[in-house]
N, C-alpha and C positions, 0 to 999 in steps of 0.2 A: 337710424330708424328708431323712433320712439312713439309712443302714444302721447296724447296731449298731457295726461296725467304724469307720465314719466317725465316730460319736459318740465312740467311744474315742480316735480320732486327734484329734478336737477337744479332748478333755480333756488329752491329752498335750501338745498345742500350747499350750493355755492355761496349763498349769503351767510349761512351759519358756520361754514367751515367744517360741518360734519352733517351726516345725514340724519334728519329727525326720525324719531319712531313713527312708523306708520301703522295706524289702528286698523284692525280688521273689523268686520261687521259686529261681532260680539263686543269688541272694545269700544266701538263708536256707540252702540246702544247703551252700554254701561255708563259711559261718560256723559251721554244725553240725559239719562236718567239722574245722574248726579247734578247735573246743571239744572234739571227741572225741580229738584228738591226745594220745597218751600214756595214754589210759584203756584199760587191758587189755580186749581183746574188743570194745569200743564202736566203734572205728574200722572194723572189719571188717563191722558191721552195715549192712544196706541203708538208706540215708537215708530211704526212704519209710517204713520201719518206725519209725525214730527220730522223724520228723515226726509220724506217727499217735500215737505214745506221748506226745510233747511236747504235742500237742493235748489228749490226754486229761487230762494234768496241769494245763494252763493253763485250758482252757475248762471242764473238769470240776471244777476247784478241788480236784484230788486230790493227795495225797502222792506224789511221784516214786517213793519206795520201794515203796508200795503198787502202783503201776501196773507197776513193774519186775517185781515178784513175781507179779502177776496175768497179765500178758502172757507172760512166760517167753522172749520173743524179743528183748529189748533190754537185754543185759547192761550194767551201768554207767550206766543211765539216771539213777539218784539222784545220781550225781556229776556227770553231763553237764548236767542242767538248770540248776544254779546257775552253772556255767561259762559255758554258752551265754548266759544272761540277763546275766551280768556283761559278756560281750563286747558285747552289744547296747547296754548302758548306756555302756560305754567308747567305743563308736563313735557315740553319740548317734542311735542307730537303733532301730527297731522293725520286727518283721515282722508279718504279717497278724494272728495271734492275739495277739501282744504288746501290740497296740494296746488291746485290750480289757482284758487282765490288768493292765497298767500303769495304765490309767485307773482301774481298780477300786482298786488299791493307793494311787494318789494321792488319790482321793476319800476313802478311809477314814482317811488320816492328815492331811488338810488341809481343816478345816472352812471356811476362807475360800475355797479353790478350789471346794469343794462349793456354797457360797452363790453364787459368781460364775457357775459353769456352770449351776446350778439356776435362775437367773433366766431363761436362755434355754431352759428346758425346763418351764415351769410347766404346760403341757398336753402330754402325751406319748401318741401313738398308737402302738401296738406291733401290727404285722400279723404273722401266722403265729406267734402266741404259743405254739403247742404245740411249736414248735422251738427254744424258748429253752433253752440250755444253762445250767448253774448261774452261770457267769461272766457271761453276758447278763443273767440274772435280777437279779443283784447290782448290775450296772451300771445297769439300769433303775431299781431301788429306790433307789440312791444319787442318781441324777438327779432323781427326782421328789420324793424325800423325803416327810415326813409330811404337809405341808400342800398339796402339789400334786396335780394330777389326772392319772390314768392311764386310758387306754381301750385294751383289748387285745382283739383279734379273733384267732380260730383255730378249728381243727377237729381234735378229738382223734383222729379217724380218719385224719389225714394226717401224723402225726409221722413224719419222715424222718431225724432226727438222734438217735435214741435210742442209737446207738452212742457218741455224744459226750456223753451225759448228759441229752438233752432228755426231758422227761417231760410228757405231755399233762395231767396233773393241775395243772400250773402255771396252766392256764386257770381253775381254780376257786381256787387258793391264791395267785396272784400278788398280789393285794391285801394279803394277810397275809404274804407271803414276806419 
């Protein structure tokens, strides 16, 4: 029994052979400010706005340029995202959302890791499936693979993460997603 983020952290740990450092909120903001240093306009943006936009990019599996243009309140986001993620890698760290995105990336490029981790997830139950954002859906699909079993429970009237890309239609389409 784990959260999606804990599953992501377990994948990151399995891939690295050790648990990465997990940044808390203050550590995330400090690293974000460091990544924004020297980017015109970005360092003056409220960190809460940058974090929200970063979440849209990573958990929504969206292009940073697209998010920057759509939001209009996070200048330099497209340059900030790769800098921030590179700093995380350099520090051997993840933040809350990076646990999921990095796990997805690792599973996509490493079939051996996918097999190893998949053996521990041959039956997967997902509760509150209506709130699965795109990165969560992809992580679940990569973990269960084509031969394993998935049981998802949710209520399409209770979607609360629509702002982050959750779509209640996942309840019907998750098996084919």
